[in-house]
C-alpha positions as CSV (number, residue, x, y, z in Angstrom):
1,M,-2.7,0.1,12.4
2,S,-1.9,-2.6,9.8
3,L,-3.6,-3.1,6.5
4,L,-5.3,-6.2,7.9
5,D,-7.2,-4.2,10.4
6,H,-8.6,-1.8,7.7
7,S,-9.4,-4.5,5.1
8,P,-11.5,-7.5,6.0
9,W,-10.8,-8.9,2.5
10,A,-7.0,-8.8,3.1
11,T,-7.5,-10.8,6.3
12,C,-9.7,-13.4,4.4
13,L,-7.1,-13.6,1.6
14,V,-4.2,-14.1,4.0
15,A,-6.2,-16.8,5.9
16,A,-7.1,-18.5,2.6
17,V,-3.5,-18.6,1.5
18,L,-2.4,-20.0,4.9
19,A,-5.3,-22.6,4.8
20,V,-4.3,-23.7,1.3
21,L,-0.6,-24.1,2.3
22,A,-1.6,-26.0,5.4
23,A,-3.8,-28.3,3.2
24,L,-0.9,-28.9,0.8
25,V,1.5,-29.8,3.7
26,V,-1.1,-32.2,5.1
27,L,-1.5,-33.7,1.6
28,R,2.2,-34.2,1.1
29,M,2.7,-35.7,4.5
30,G,-0.3,-38.0,4.1
31,R,0.9,-39.1,0.6
32,A,4.3,-40.0,1.9
33,M,2.9,-41.9,4.8
34,L,0.4,-43.8,2.7
35,L,3.0,-44.8,0.1
36,R,5.2,-46.3,2.8
37,T,2.4,-48.2,4.5
38,T,0.5,-49.5,1.4
39,G,3.4,-50.6,-0.8
40,H,2.8,-54.3,0.1
41,S,-0.8,-54.3,-1.1
42,R,-1.9,-54.0,-4.7
43,M,-5.4,-52.8,-3.7
44,L,-4.2,-50.1,-1.3
45,S,-1.5,-49.0,-3.8
46,A,-4.1,-48.6,-6.5
47,L,-6.4,-46.6,-4.2
48,V,-3.6,-44.3,-3.3
49,A,-2.6,-43.8,-6.9
50,A,-6.2,-43.1,-7.9
51,G,-6.9,-40.7,-5.1
52,E,-3.8,-38.6,-5.3
53,Q,-5.0,-36.1,-7.9
54,P,-8.5,-35.7,-6.5
55,A,-7.1,-35.2,-3.0
56,S,-4.9,-32.4,-4.3
57,A,-8.1,-30.5,-5.2
58,I,-10.4,-31.6,-2.4
59,L,-8.2,-30.7,0.6
60,P,-7.5,-27.1,-0.6
61,L,-11.1,-26.5,-1.5
62,L,-12.2,-27.8,1.9
63,A,-9.8,-25.4,3.6
64,L,-11.0,-22.5,1.4
65,Q,-14.6,-23.3,2.2
66,A,-13.9,-23.2,5.9
67,V,-12.3,-19.8,5.5
68,W,-15.2,-18.4,3.4
69,Q,-17.7,-19.7,5.9
70,A,-15.9,-18.0,8.7
71,A,-15.8,-14.7,6.9
72,P,-18.3,-12.0,7.8
73,N,-21.6,-12.3,6.0
74,D,-21.7,-8.6,5.1
75,L,-18.4,-9.0,3.2
76,R,-18.9,-8.0,-0.5
77,F,-19.1,-10.8,-3.0
78,I,-18.8,-13.4,-0.2
79,D,-22.0,-15.2,-1.1
80,G,-20.9,-15.7,-4.7
81,I,-17.5,-16.9,-3.6
82,R,-19.0,-19.4,-1.2
83,H,-21.3,-20.7,-3.9
84,F,-18.5,-21.0,-6.5
85,N,-16.2,-22.7,-4.0
86,G,-19.1,-25.0,-3.0
87,L,-19.6,-26.0,-6.7
88,A,-15.9,-26.7,-7.1
89,L,-15.9,-28.8,-3.9
90,I,-18.9,-30.8,-5.2
91,A,-17.1,-31.4,-8.5
92,A,-13.9,-32.4,-6.7
93,L,-15.8,-34.8,-4.3
94,T,-17.6,-36.3,-7.3
95,W,-14.2,-36.8,-9.0
96,G,-12.8,-38.3,-5.8
97,V,-15.6,-40.8,-5.4
98,M,-15.3,-41.8,-9.1
99,A,-11.5,-42.1,-8.7
100,F,-12.0,-44.2,-5.5
101,I,-14.3,-46.6,-7.5
102,G,-11.7,-46.7,-10.3
103,G,-9.0,-47.4,-7.8
104,V,-10.9,-50.3,-6.3
105,A,-11.5,-51.7,-9.8
106,N,-7.8,-51.3,-10.7
107,G,-6.8,-53.1,-7.5
108,I,-9.1,-56.0,-8.2
109,I,-7.9,-56.3,-11.8
110,A,-4.2,-56.2,-10.6
111,R,-4.9,-59.1,-8.2
112,H,-6.4,-61.2,-11.0
113,P,-4.1,-60.9,-14.1
114,V,-5.2,-62.6,-17.4
115,D,-1.7,-63.3,-18.7
116,V,-1.8,-66.9,-17.5
117,D,-2.9,-70.1,-19.3
118,D,-6.0,-70.8,-17.2
119,N,-7.4,-67.3,-16.9
120,L,-11.1,-68.1,-17.0
121,Q,-11.8,-66.9,-13.4
122,A,-9.6,-63.8,-13.8
123,R,-11.4,-62.8,-17.0
124,S,-14.7,-63.3,-15.3
125,I,-13.7,-61.1,-12.3
126,Q,-12.2,-58.4,-14.6
127,T,-15.4,-58.3,-16.7
128,Q,-17.6,-57.9,-13.7
129,T,-15.3,-55.3,-12.1
130,K,-15.0,-53.1,-15.1
131,V,-18.7,-53.1,-16.1
132,L,-20.0,-52.6,-12.5
133,A,-17.3,-49.8,-11.9
134,R,-18.5,-47.9,-15.0
135,C,-22.1,-48.2,-13.9
136,A,-21.3,-47.0,-10.4
137,M,-19.3,-44.1,-11.9
138,V,-22.2,-43.0,-14.0
139,L,-24.5,-43.0,-11.0
140,V,-22.0,-41.0,-8.9
141,L,-21.7,-38.5,-11.8
142,L,-25.5,-38.1,-12.0
143,A,-25.7,-37.6,-8.2
144,G,-22.9,-35.0,-8.2
145,T,-24.6,-33.1,-11.1
146,A,-27.9,-33.2,-9.2
147,M,-26.2,-31.8,-6.1
148,A,-24.6,-29.1,-8.0
149,L,-27.8,-28.1,-9.7
150,M,-29.7,-28.0,-6.4
151,T,-27.4,-25.2,-5.2
152,F,-29.0,-22.9,-7.8
153,P,-32.4,-21.5,-6.7
154,G,-33.4,-21.2,-10.3
155,A,-32.8,-24.9,-10.9
156,R,-35.1,-25.8,-8.0
157,Q,-37.8,-23.5,-9.3
158,L,-37.4,-25.0,-12.8
159,G,-37.8,-28.5,-11.3
160,A,-41.0,-27.4,-9.5
161,S,-42.4,-25.9,-12.6
162,L,-41.7,-28.9,-14.7
163,L,-43.2,-31.2,-12.1
164,A,-46.7,-30.5,-13.4
165,S,-45.8,-31.9,-16.8
166,A,-43.8,-34.7,-15.5
167,G,-45.9,-37.3,-17.3
168,V,-45.3,-35.9,-20.8
169,L,-41.6,-35.1,-20.0
170,G,-41.1,-38.6,-18.6
171,I,-42.4,-40.2,-21.8
172,V,-40.3,-38.0,-24.0
173,A,-37.2,-38.5,-21.9
174,G,-37.8,-42.2,-21.8
175,I,-38.0,-42.4,-25.6
176,A,-35.0,-40.2,-26.0
177,A,-32.9,-42.1,-23.5
178,R,-34.0,-45.6,-24.4
179,P,-30.7,-46.5,-26.2
180,V,-28.7,-45.3,-23.2
181,F,-30.8,-47.1,-20.6
182,S,-31.1,-50.3,-22.7
183,N,-27.3,-50.4,-23.0
184,L,-26.9,-49.7,-19.3
185,I,-29.2,-52.5,-18.4
186,A,-27.5,-54.8,-21.0
187,G,-24.2,-54.0,-19.4
188,L,-25.5,-55.0,-16.0
189,Q,-26.8,-58.3,-17.5
190,L,-23.5,-59.0,-19.2
191,A,-21.7,-58.3,-15.9
192,L,-23.9,-60.6,-13.9
193,A,-24.8,-63.4,-16.4
194,Q,-21.4,-63.1,-18.2
195,P,-22.2,-64.6,-21.6
196,I,-19.0,-62.8,-22.7
197,R,-15.9,-61.8,-20.8
198,L,-12.7,-59.9,-21.5
199,D,-10.4,-61.9,-23.8
200,D,-13.1,-64.3,-24.8
201,V,-12.9,-65.7,-28.3
202,L,-16.1,-65.0,-30.2
203,I,-17.5,-65.6,-33.6
204,V,-19.8,-62.6,-34.4
205,K,-21.3,-62.3,-37.9
206,G,-18.7,-64.6,-39.3
207,E,-15.8,-62.7,-37.8
208,W,-13.3,-64.4,-35.4
209,G,-11.9,-62.2,-32.7
210,R,-11.2,-61.6,-29.0
211,V,-13.1,-59.3,-26.7
212,E,-10.7,-56.4,-26.2
213,E,-12.8,-54.0,-24.3
214,I,-16.3,-53.8,-22.7
215,N,-17.5,-50.2,-22.4
216,G,-20.7,-48.8,-21.0
217,T,-22.5,-48.9,-24.4
218,Y,-20.5,-51.2,-26.7
219,V,-18.0,-54.1,-26.9
220,V,-14.7,-53.8,-28.9
221,L,-13.9,-57.1,-30.7
222,K,-10.4,-57.4,-31.9
223,I,-10.4,-59.3,-35.2
224,W,-7.5,-61.6,-36.0
225,D,-6.2,-59.2,-38.8
226,E,-6.0,-56.3,-36.3
227,R,-9.4,-54.8,-37.3
228,R,-11.9,-53.7,-34.6
229,L,-15.6,-54.7,-34.6
230,I,-17.7,-52.3,-32.5
231,I,-20.9,-54.0,-31.3
232,P,-23.6,-52.4,-29.0
233,L,-24.1,-54.2,-25.7
234,Q,-27.8,-54.8,-26.5
235,W,-26.8,-56.8,-29.5
236,F,-25.4,-59.6,-27.3
237,I,-28.6,-59.8,-25.4
238,E,-30.8,-60.1,-28.5
239,N,-28.7,-62.2,-30.9
240,P,-27.0,-65.6,-30.9
241,F,-23.2,-65.8,-31.2
242,E,-20.4,-68.3,-30.7
243,N,-18.2,-68.1,-27.6
244,W,-15.3,-70.5,-27.9
245,T,-14.0,-69.9,-24.3
246,R,-17.3,-69.8,-22.4
247,S,-16.4,-72.6,-19.9
248,N,-12.6,-73.0,-20.4
249,S,-9.9,-71.9,-22.8
250,Q,-9.1,-75.4,-24.1
251,I,-10.4,-76.1,-27.6
252,H,-10.1,-78.6,-30.5
253,Q,-8.9,-77.9,-34.0
254,A,-9.9,-79.9,-37.0
255,V,-7.6,-80.3,-40.0
256,Y,-9.0,-81.8,-43.2
257,L,-6.9,-83.5,-45.8
258,F,-7.8,-84.9,-49.2
259,V,-5.8,-87.9,-50.2
260,D,-5.9,-90.8,-52.7
261,F,-7.8,-94.0,-51.8
262,S,-4.5,-95.8,-51.6
263,A,-3.1,-93.6,-48.9
264,P,-1.9,-95.7,-45.8
265,L,-3.5,-94.5,-42.6
266,E,-1.3,-96.0,-40.0
267,P,1.9,-94.2,-41.2
268,L,-0.1,-90.9,-41.3
269,R,-1.3,-91.5,-37.7
270,A,2.2,-92.1,-36.6
271,E,3.4,-88.9,-38.3
272,L,0.5,-87.0,-36.7
273,Q,1.6,-88.2,-33.3
274,R,5.2,-87.3,-33.9
275,V,4.2,-83.8,-35.0
276,V,2.0,-83.0,-32.1
277,E,4.5,-84.3,-29.5
278,A,7.1,-81.9,-30.9
279,A,4.7,-78.9,-31.0
280,P,4.6,-76.7,-27.8
281,E,1.0,-75.8,-28.6
282,W,-0.4,-79.3,-28.0
283,D,-1.9,-79.9,-24.6
284,Q,-1.6,-83.7,-24.8
285,R,-5.4,-84.3,-24.8
286,T,-6.4,-85.3,-28.3
287,A,-4.5,-86.3,-31.5
288,Q,-6.5,-88.6,-33.8
289,L,-6.8,-89.2,-37.5
290,V,-10.0,-90.7,-39.1
291,V,-11.6,-91.0,-42.5
292,V,-14.7,-88.8,-42.4
293,D,-15.9,-88.8,-46.0
294,A,-15.1,-90.1,-49.5
295,T,-15.9,-88.6,-52.8
296,D,-15.6,-90.1,-56.3
297,R,-12.0,-88.7,-56.5
298,A,-10.4,-88.8,-53.0
299,M,-10.8,-89.7,-49.3
300,K,-11.4,-86.9,-46.8
301,L,-9.3,-87.3,-43.6
302,R,-9.8,-85.3,-40.4
303,A,-6.9,-84.8,-38.0
304,L,-8.3,-83.6,-34.7
305,V,-5.9,-82.0,-32.3
306,S,-6.3,-80.0,-29.0
307,A,-4.6,-77.0,-27.5
308,R,-4.8,-74.8,-24.4
309,A,-6.4,-71.9,-26.2
310,A,-7.9,-70.8,-29.6
311,G,-4.7,-69.1,-30.8
312,P,-2.4,-72.0,-30.2
313,A,-5.0,-74.4,-31.6
314,F,-5.0,-72.5,-34.9
315,D,-1.2,-72.5,-35.1
316,L,-1.1,-76.2,-34.2
317,G,-3.6,-77.0,-37.0
318,C,-1.5,-75.2,-39.5
319,K,1.6,-77.1,-38.4
320,V,-0.3,-80.4,-38.7
321,R,-1.6,-79.7,-42.1
322,E,1.8,-78.7,-43.5
323,A,3.6,-81.6,-41.9
324,L,1.1,-84.3,-43.1
325,Y,1.1,-83.0,-46.7
326,A,4.9,-82.8,-46.6
327,F,5.0,-86.4,-45.3
328,L,2.8,-87.6,-48.1
329,A,4.8,-85.7,-50.8
330,R,8.0,-87.2,-49.4
331,E,7.1,-90.8,-48.6
332,Y,3.9,-91.5,-50.6
333,P,3.7,-89.0,-53.5
334,Q,1.4,-91.4,-55.4
335,C,-1.1,-91.0,-52.6
336,L,-1.8,-87.3,-53.1
337,P,-5.1,-86.6,-54.8
338,L,-5.2,-87.5,-58.4
339,V,-7.6,-86.6,-61.2
340,R,-8.4,-89.7,-63.2
341,S,-10.1,-89.8,-66.6
342,L,-11.3,-92.7,-68.8
343,G,-8.1,-92.5,-70.8
344,D,-6.1,-93.2,-67.7
345,F,-8.1,-96.3,-67.0
346,R,-7.6,-97.5,-70.6
347,A,-3.9,-96.9,-70.5
348,Q,-3.6,-98.8,-67.2
349,S,-5.6,-101.7,-68.6
350,E,-3.5,-101.9,-71.8
351,E,-0.3,-101.7,-69.7
352,R,-1.4,-104.6,-67.6
353,A,-2.5,-106.6,-70.7
354,A,0.9,-106.0,-72.3
355,Q,2.8,-107.4,-69.3
356,P,3.8,-111.2,-69.6
357,A,2.0,-113.5,-67.4
358,D,3.7,-114.8,-64.3
359,P,4.3,-118.6,-65.0
360,T,4.1,-119.3,-61.3
361,T,0.5,-118.3,-61.3
362,V,-0.4,-120.7,-64.1
363,R,-1.6,-124.1,-63.0
């Protein structure tokens, strides 16, 4: 007689090895088939890529669980092996569902790229997708953990014993978990109401930056000088802030110049028009120059230009400022801001008095 007839464990182990091999063959064949049939779709490709690793754990564990369930009940250690394999299977299924959610989110994000000029709708969809996917993953993780704990008799008894003091424990747990739940609810509010989106330009506490990442508990704001400002989600619900790209990405940039009172405005307006027409950042909406103020020493001019986004608008403003001051220094140097004193006025008066009178003006 063979060893398999004398040892039930040997029979179970051989069956387990064969089951795992069969699961791996099915996995490889299914993967090759899915890759051929889903290459045309970003969504399906993202789902296949996200589910490849979880499936490599789920299928063998399912095959092993079938073998352990078919094994004799009086086999030594079989109950512990079934329990351990069941826990591993629950963990793998939880991982698989979370990966499925992540694959759906990646597919939606891939279908709505933000590397285009008018990316308002894409940023809105990406923000909702990422926040809602993270919330769904948290719920799946909690459900998987609860299912795993329910497989332990001790955990069920502990839950029954704690049920009598549920009121006190609920209050304590609520107080302890308040930051977590408040940020979770704030994340849902941000995903639905969308006061901010990915790649939005915000002014937060005097800092200019772009929304680089929205996590389950905080927002990462990338400052213009490469710093990162970490802000809790709840802060955006309770505090005011500036959003420069709330309705669209187009924005105006104001450039202020201080010039002498004798500065000619029409040549400056013509130079402004020439500069913006040569700049690729200009979106051809606005280019105007007006006097907005005057002090006792100079006139204050405002050049208002427009661009397709905040970054190009800043660059365009710098170009306009440099070009207009260079134009003044080259064509009208006397029109740059001057500091006059009483001595200057006396010298000018004496110079005019010393000049001979024009005989053509004398009657």
